[in-house]
C-alpha positions as CSV (number, residue, x, y, z in Angstrom):
1,N,41.2,-68.7,-0.8
2,N,44.9,-66.9,-1.1
3,M,46.6,-68.2,2.2
4,L,49.3,-66.0,1.9
5,N,47.1,-63.2,1.8
6,L,45.7,-64.5,4.8
7,L,48.7,-64.8,6.3
8,L,50.5,-61.0,5.4
9,L,47.2,-59.6,6.9
10,S,47.2,-61.8,10.1
11,L,50.8,-60.6,10.2
12,S,49.7,-56.9,9.5
13,L,47.4,-56.4,12.5
14,C,49.7,-58.3,14.8
15,F,50.3,-54.8,16.6
16,F,46.9,-54.5,17.7
17,Q,47.1,-57.6,18.9
18,T,50.0,-57.3,21.3
19,S,49.7,-54.3,22.5
20,G,45.9,-54.5,22.7
21,F,46.0,-54.1,26.7
22,V,48.4,-51.0,26.9
23,R,46.4,-49.7,24.2
24,N,43.1,-49.9,25.8
25,T,44.5,-48.5,28.9
26,Y,45.9,-45.9,27.3
27,T,42.6,-44.9,25.7
28,R,40.6,-45.1,29.1
29,L,43.5,-43.2,30.8
30,N,42.9,-40.4,27.8
31,N,39.4,-40.3,28.4
32,Q,39.5,-39.4,31.5
33,R,42.5,-37.0,31.0
34,I,39.7,-35.3,28.6
35,E,37.1,-35.0,31.8
36,S,39.5,-33.6,34.3
37,E,40.5,-31.5,31.3
38,T,37.3,-29.8,31.3
39,R,37.6,-29.6,34.9
40,F,40.8,-27.8,35.0
41,S,39.2,-25.2,32.9
42,K,36.5,-24.5,35.6
43,D,39.9,-24.0,38.5
44,D,42.9,-23.4,36.9
45,S,44.8,-23.5,40.7
46,N,47.8,-26.1,40.7
47,G,46.4,-27.6,44.1
48,D,43.0,-28.6,41.9
49,K,45.1,-29.8,39.2
50,N,47.5,-32.4,41.2
51,E,44.5,-33.4,43.3
52,L,42.3,-34.4,40.0
53,L,45.9,-35.7,38.5
54,S,46.4,-38.1,41.9
55,E,42.6,-39.2,41.9
56,L,42.8,-40.2,38.1
57,D,46.5,-42.0,38.8
58,N,45.0,-43.7,41.6
59,S,42.3,-45.3,39.6
60,F,44.2,-47.5,37.8
61,E,46.1,-50.7,39.1
62,Y,47.1,-53.4,37.1
63,E,50.6,-55.5,37.6
64,G,53.6,-54.1,36.2
65,R,52.0,-51.0,36.3
66,L,54.6,-47.6,36.6
67,P,53.9,-45.0,38.7
68,M,52.9,-41.5,37.8
69,R,55.7,-39.1,38.1
70,D,55.8,-35.5,38.7
71,N,55.1,-33.1,36.0
72,F,55.6,-36.2,33.7
73,R,54.3,-36.5,30.0
74,C,53.4,-39.1,28.0
75,G,51.5,-39.8,24.8
76,F,51.5,-41.1,21.1
77,V,52.6,-39.7,17.7
78,S,51.3,-41.3,14.7
79,I,53.5,-41.3,11.7
80,L,51.4,-40.5,8.2
81,G,52.4,-40.3,4.6
82,A,52.6,-41.6,1.2
83,P,54.6,-44.9,0.5
84,N,58.5,-44.4,0.2
85,M,58.2,-40.7,2.4
86,G,61.3,-42.0,4.3
87,K,58.4,-42.6,7.4
88,S,60.5,-45.4,8.9
89,T,64.2,-43.7,8.1
90,L,62.6,-40.5,10.0
91,L,61.6,-43.0,13.2
92,N,64.9,-44.6,12.9
93,A,66.7,-41.3,13.5
94,L,63.8,-40.1,15.9
95,L,65.3,-43.1,18.6
96,K,68.6,-43.0,17.4
97,E,68.0,-46.8,16.7
98,D,67.8,-48.7,13.7
99,L,64.3,-50.4,14.5
100,C,62.3,-50.2,11.3
101,I,63.5,-51.6,8.0
102,A,64.1,-48.8,4.9
103,T,64.4,-49.6,1.6
104,R,63.8,-48.0,-1.8
105,R,60.7,-49.7,-2.6
106,P,57.4,-48.2,-1.3
107,Q,55.1,-49.6,1.4
108,T,58.5,-51.6,2.4
109,T,56.5,-51.2,6.2
110,R,53.2,-53.2,6.3
111,H,52.8,-53.1,10.1
112,A,52.3,-50.3,12.7
113,I,55.6,-50.4,14.6
114,L,55.8,-49.1,17.6
115,G,59.0,-46.9,18.9
116,V,59.4,-45.6,22.2
117,L,61.6,-42.6,23.1
118,T,61.9,-42.0,27.3
119,T,63.7,-39.2,28.5
120,A,63.5,-37.9,32.4
121,D,60.2,-36.2,32.3
122,A,58.6,-37.5,29.1
123,Q,57.8,-40.7,27.6
124,L,57.2,-40.2,23.1
125,C,55.3,-43.4,21.8
126,L,55.9,-43.2,18.0
127,I,53.5,-45.3,15.7
128,D,55.1,-46.0,12.1
129,T,52.5,-46.7,10.2
130,P,52.3,-47.9,6.5
131,G,52.5,-45.7,3.4
132,I,49.0,-44.3,2.4
133,I,47.0,-45.5,-0.9
134,D,44.1,-45.1,-2.4
135,N,41.9,-48.0,-3.7
136,P,43.8,-51.3,-1.6
137,A,44.0,-54.2,-4.4
138,Y,43.9,-56.6,-1.9
139,K,43.4,-57.6,1.9
140,L,47.0,-57.1,2.6
141,Q,46.8,-53.6,1.6
142,E,43.6,-53.0,3.1
143,G,45.1,-54.6,6.7
144,M,47.4,-51.7,6.3
145,M,45.0,-49.1,5.8
146,E,43.0,-50.4,8.8
147,A,46.4,-49.4,10.7
148,V,46.6,-46.4,9.6
149,M,42.8,-45.5,10.0
150,T,43.6,-46.3,14.0
151,A,46.0,-43.8,14.3
152,F,43.6,-41.3,14.4
153,Y,41.8,-42.8,17.5
154,D,45.2,-43.7,19.5
155,S,47.3,-40.3,19.2
156,D,47.9,-37.1,20.5
157,V,49.7,-35.5,18.0
158,L,49.9,-36.3,14.3
159,M,52.7,-36.3,12.2
160,V,52.6,-35.8,8.6
161,V,55.7,-36.9,6.2
162,T,55.8,-35.6,3.0
163,D,59.3,-34.4,0.9
164,V,60.6,-32.0,-1.6
165,F,58.5,-33.7,-4.5
166,S,55.3,-32.2,-2.1
167,T,53.9,-36.1,-2.5
168,P,50.8,-35.9,-1.6
169,I,48.4,-38.4,1.2
170,A,46.9,-40.3,-1.9
171,D,43.7,-41.1,0.1
172,D,41.5,-37.8,-0.2
173,D,39.1,-39.4,2.7
174,I,42.2,-39.8,5.0
175,F,43.7,-36.3,4.1
176,E,40.3,-34.9,4.6
177,K,40.1,-36.5,7.9
178,V,43.8,-35.1,8.8
179,K,42.4,-31.6,8.2
180,R,39.4,-32.3,10.4
181,S,41.1,-33.7,13.1
182,R,41.3,-31.5,16.4
183,L,45.0,-33.2,17.1
184,P,47.7,-31.1,16.9
185,I,49.8,-31.7,13.3
186,V,53.1,-31.7,12.3
187,V,54.0,-31.7,8.9
188,V,57.6,-32.9,7.9
189,I,59.3,-32.2,4.7
190,N,61.3,-34.7,4.4
191,K,64.7,-35.2,1.9
192,I,65.5,-31.6,1.7
193,D,68.9,-33.1,0.5
194,L,67.5,-34.2,-2.8
195,V,66.7,-30.5,-3.6
196,G,67.4,-29.9,-7.3
197,K,67.5,-33.7,-7.9
198,A,64.9,-35.6,-10.2
199,N,62.5,-37.7,-8.4
200,P,63.2,-41.3,-8.9
201,N,59.4,-42.7,-8.0
202,V,57.8,-41.1,-11.1
203,E,58.6,-41.0,-14.9
204,E,60.5,-38.0,-16.3
205,N,58.9,-34.9,-17.7
206,E,55.5,-35.3,-15.1
207,E,55.1,-32.4,-12.7
208,E,55.6,-34.6,-9.6
209,G,59.1,-35.4,-11.0
210,R,60.4,-31.9,-9.9
211,T,61.5,-30.8,-6.5
212,Y,60.3,-27.9,-4.6
213,T,62.8,-25.3,-3.0
214,V,62.2,-25.3,0.8
215,P,60.3,-22.1,0.9
216,E,57.7,-23.6,-2.0
217,A,57.3,-26.8,-0.1
218,V,56.6,-24.9,3.2
219,A,54.2,-22.8,1.3
220,K,52.2,-25.6,-0.3
221,W,51.8,-27.6,2.8
222,R,51.0,-24.3,4.8
223,S,48.2,-23.7,2.2
224,L,47.3,-27.5,2.4
225,L,47.3,-27.6,6.5
226,P,46.9,-24.2,7.5
227,D,46.1,-25.1,11.6
228,A,49.5,-27.2,11.3
229,L,51.7,-26.4,14.4
230,A,54.9,-26.3,12.7
231,I,56.4,-27.7,9.2
232,I,59.8,-28.7,10.0
233,P,62.3,-29.5,6.7
234,A,64.7,-32.3,7.7
235,A,66.8,-35.1,6.1
236,A,66.3,-38.0,7.9
237,S,68.7,-40.0,6.0
238,E,71.7,-38.0,7.5
239,G,71.1,-39.4,10.7
240,P,69.9,-38.9,14.3
241,E,72.0,-35.4,14.2
242,N,70.5,-33.7,11.0
243,E,69.0,-30.1,12.6
244,G,65.5,-31.0,11.5
245,V,65.8,-34.3,13.1
246,N,66.8,-32.5,16.1
247,L,64.1,-29.9,16.2
248,L,61.4,-32.6,15.9
249,R,62.9,-35.0,18.6
250,K,62.9,-31.5,20.6
251,L,59.6,-30.3,19.7
252,L,57.7,-33.6,20.6
253,L,59.5,-34.6,23.8
254,G,59.0,-30.6,24.7
255,G,62.7,-30.9,26.4
256,E,64.4,-27.8,26.8
257,G,66.4,-25.9,23.9
258,V,63.1,-26.0,21.3
259,P,63.7,-22.0,20.2
260,T,67.6,-22.8,20.0
261,A,66.9,-25.9,17.7
262,I,64.4,-23.9,15.6
263,R,67.7,-21.4,14.9
264,K,70.3,-23.9,13.8
265,L,68.0,-24.4,11.2
266,G,68.8,-21.2,9.8
267,R,66.6,-18.4,9.1
268,P,62.9,-18.9,9.8
269,V,61.2,-20.0,6.5
270,P,57.7,-18.3,6.2
271,G,55.1,-20.5,7.0
272,M,56.9,-22.9,9.5
273,F,54.5,-21.9,11.8
274,Q,50.9,-20.2,12.4
275,E,50.7,-17.1,11.3
276,G,52.1,-14.2,13.5
277,V,54.5,-17.2,15.3
278,Q,58.3,-16.9,14.9
279,F,59.3,-19.5,17.3
280,I,57.6,-22.2,20.0
281,S,58.6,-22.0,23.2
282,D,59.9,-24.6,25.7
283,D,56.6,-24.5,27.4
284,Q,54.4,-24.7,24.0
285,A,56.1,-27.9,23.1
286,K,55.4,-29.3,26.5
287,S,52.1,-29.0,26.0
288,L,51.9,-31.5,23.3
289,L,52.2,-34.7,25.2
290,P,49.8,-34.9,28.1
291,P,50.6,-35.5,31.4
292,G,50.4,-39.2,32.4
293,P,52.6,-41.9,34.0
294,P,55.1,-43.9,31.6
295,L,53.2,-46.8,29.8
296,Y,56.9,-48.5,29.0
297,D,59.9,-49.1,31.2
298,E,62.2,-46.6,30.0
299,E,64.9,-49.6,29.1
300,I,62.0,-50.6,26.2
301,L,62.7,-49.4,22.5
302,T,59.4,-51.3,21.4
303,D,56.6,-53.3,21.9
304,R,57.6,-56.0,19.5
305,P,59.5,-59.0,20.0
306,E,63.1,-59.9,18.4
307,R,61.9,-62.6,16.6
308,F,59.4,-59.8,14.8
309,F,62.5,-57.4,13.6
310,A,64.5,-60.8,12.8
311,S,61.4,-61.5,10.1
312,E,61.9,-57.7,9.2
313,L,65.4,-57.6,8.7
314,I,65.3,-61.1,6.3
315,R,62.7,-59.6,4.4
316,E,65.1,-56.0,4.0
317,S,67.7,-58.5,2.8
318,L,65.5,-60.0,0.3
319,F,64.7,-56.5,-1.2
320,E,68.4,-55.4,-1.2
321,T,69.1,-58.6,-2.4
322,L,66.6,-58.9,-5.3
323,K,65.5,-55.6,-6.1
324,K,62.6,-55.7,-8.3
325,E,62.7,-59.1,-9.1
326,L,61.2,-60.0,-6.1
327,P,57.4,-59.6,-6.0
328,Y,55.7,-57.5,-3.6
329,C,53.2,-59.9,-2.2
330,C,56.0,-62.5,-0.1
331,E,56.5,-62.6,3.3
332,V,58.6,-64.2,5.8
333,R,57.8,-65.9,8.9
334,V,60.2,-66.5,11.9
335,D,59.2,-70.6,13.1
336,E,61.8,-70.9,15.4
337,F,64.1,-68.5,17.5
338,K,66.0,-70.4,20.2
339,E,68.4,-67.8,22.4
340,P,71.4,-69.3,24.2
341,K,71.2,-71.0,27.5
342,E,73.7,-69.8,30.1
343,S,75.4,-73.0,30.2
344,D,76.4,-72.8,26.5
345,K,80.4,-72.2,26.0
346,K,79.3,-70.5,22.3
347,K,76.5,-67.8,23.1
348,V,74.7,-68.1,19.8
349,N,71.0,-67.6,18.8
350,R,69.5,-69.7,16.2
351,I,67.0,-68.8,14.0
352,K,64.9,-70.7,11.4
353,A,62.7,-68.7,9.5
354,T,60.5,-69.6,5.9
355,V,60.5,-67.1,3.1
356,Y,56.6,-67.4,1.4
357,V,56.0,-66.4,-2.1
358,E,53.0,-67.4,-4.0
359,R,53.9,-68.7,-7.4
360,E,56.6,-71.4,-8.4
361,S,58.7,-69.2,-10.9
362,Q,59.2,-66.7,-7.6
363,K,60.3,-69.5,-6.0
364,Q,62.8,-69.9,-8.1
365,I,63.8,-66.2,-8.1
366,V,64.4,-66.4,-4.3
367,I,66.4,-69.4,-4.5
368,G,68.5,-68.8,-7.4
369,R,70.6,-71.0,-9.8
370,G,72.2,-73.8,-7.2
371,G,70.8,-71.7,-4.2
372,E,72.8,-68.8,-4.6
373,Q,70.3,-66.0,-4.3
374,I,68.8,-67.5,-1.0
375,K,72.5,-68.3,0.7
376,T,73.4,-64.3,-0.4
377,V,70.2,-63.1,1.6
378,G,71.0,-65.5,4.5
379,V,74.3,-64.1,4.8
380,S,73.3,-60.4,4.4
381,A,70.2,-60.8,7.0
382,R,72.6,-62.9,9.4
383,D,74.8,-59.8,9.7
384,K,71.7,-57.6,10.2
385,I,70.2,-59.7,13.0
386,E,73.8,-60.0,14.5
387,K,74.2,-56.3,14.7
388,F,70.6,-55.9,15.7
389,L,71.0,-58.2,18.9
390,Q,74.5,-57.8,19.3
391,E,74.8,-61.5,19.3
392,K,76.1,-64.2,17.4
393,V,73.1,-66.3,15.1
394,F,72.6,-69.2,13.2
395,L,70.6,-68.8,10.6
396,Q,68.6,-71.2,8.3
397,L,66.4,-70.3,5.7
398,F,63.3,-71.8,3.8
399,G,60.9,-71.4,1.3
400,K,57.4,-71.8,0.4
401,F,55.0,-71.2,-2.4
402,I,51.1,-70.9,-1.6
403,L,49.3,-71.2,-4.6
404,A,45.7,-68.9,-4.8
405,S,44.0,-71.8,-5.0
406,S,45.6,-74.1,-2.8
407,S,44.8,-74.7,1.1
408,R,48.3,-75.7,2.4
409,A,51.9,-75.2,1.9
410,I,52.8,-77.7,-1.5
411,L,56.5,-77.5,-1.6
412,V,59.4,-76.7,0.7
413,L,62.7,-75.8,-0.5
414,T,66.1,-75.0,1.4
415,G,69.1,-72.9,1.0
């Protein structure tokens, strides 16, 4: 009974527990939408469509529900791809916020993380899924792949992220599921700023080590996914204003200026769009998200609590500080998160968190000689959390290691 793996698995499934009500409500709404679309096809008059939407809207009543808006659209987009494709970096760029941690280590993302982008006429719900692997080796990875599979049931659009090394989706079954899906598919060829450079994730002289030119990569993915709506080159690491990221945001939101954003990429690459299509119109882009009320308040960026992001930022600091010395199978849990009271003269968030590892030797790596490593991690994490919260933070880090044969933590250390 590996207690650490059970802890990691439970945390990886947290997304489905915390947002189950919204997801179940959305599924019911989506099923009714499909039924109503069938009825639309029999009579295309705007009057009948509006009547059906009003009927659908009135069939859901619960506390906190946001009302239907005229011509408003809302839907889910699941971000899929192999590990280390820059999916989290892309999500951050689309949202214009650093919501997800992003490191050079593959499979940094362990949880399905929801990011919400709301405009005057649309709400885009982006789900960043863990990197897809073949043959999960332990329970944590199995839980991560469950998060990926759920994306097929909850999405209106699938976004497949690859890179200029044309890294494939490792699991053939999942890739076939993508190919057979009736959902619109958008492929993003990320990291185009690395064209001509060696792939840092593979050994030298391997076929996967060479970069493709953008036209080569587009042609390859057009052959793999011939029905994809669009194949968009981008460099998410350049931030929200990258031309590819900007086009992707406009395409998914269905706002005005999609053809203009396409032109800003330069001369269209053959295969970017389906055969015979040179541009995607604003009206075509608007059809990606279904009509419906917003599911989240316009001020909401995610459904995750602040303590979740505190734990993620601590984990990011662990990876950045310890690099390959740090075992992958570690986790951070926030045990206490006290926000400042209005009566406090100094507004300080007080956070206590525990770092879990499996072995005594791993504990020593995390602590370092004289506690120097864990102190360095703590300083880095505190700065990140303060930037995220825009408030002062007092952070205490603790460490525990759990032996695979042990049913409880047997040692506590501080730094």
